[in-house]
N, C-alpha and C positions, 0 to 999 in steps of 0.2 A: 513509803513511796518506793516504787519498784521500777519505774520506767524513766527514761531520760525526759520524756515529755512532761511527766508529773513533776519531776525535779525542776525543770525549766519554768513551769507554771508557778511553782512554789517560790522560786527565786524572784520571778517577776512580780509576785504579790507582796514581797517584802517592802517595808518602808525604805526610803533612800539611805538612811543611816545604817540600817542592817545590811543592805546590799553592799555598801562600802566596806563594812566590817567583814562581810563574807569575801569580798574581793581581796582584802588584805590577808585573809586566812587561807585562801585557796592553795597557795604553794605548799602549805603544811598539810592540807587535806589531800591534795593531788601532787605528790612529789614529782611527777612527770612534767609538771609545769615549770619546774626549776630550770632556768636557762643554763646554769653552771653544770647541772647533771647532764643535760643534752650535749653540751660541748665536751664533757669528759667522755661520753659514749663515742662521739665523733673522733676525738683524739685517740682513743684506745682502739678504734676500728682498724684492723690490720689488712683489710682488703686492699688490693692494689688499685690505684687511681692514676693511670698513666697520663691522662690529659691534665689533671690537676698537678701532678708532679712535674710535667713538662712546663706548665705555666709558672710554677714556683721556681724552677730552674732558670727560666727565661728572665724572670724578674730579678733573681739573685745575680745573674750575669750582667744585666743592665745596671744594677746598683753598684756592682763591683767596678764596672767599666767607667761609669760616670755617676757618682753619688748625687749630684745636683739634679738629675732627671726625676728623682722621686723626692718631693718635698715632705717635710715633717708634718704629720697630722696633729692638729691642735684641738682642744676641747671646743673652741669657738666654731670649728668647722661643722659641728653637729647641732648648731642652734638655728 
């Protein structure tokens, strides 16, 4: 198989159990799908981001001035 279309067709032709197995294996097959690796690239990126830096500074100043303005995030917030 040499084209993305052929690979997609082959994946769609797999039985559900094999597709599930493939989905579980994809991060090992395609390391770029690893979310941690993406975050590490973002963290290591040294390009200036003045707007993002200003936002972070503003949030830090708000938190320092009044910690109660930013409530703690809990696991249940994501359900």
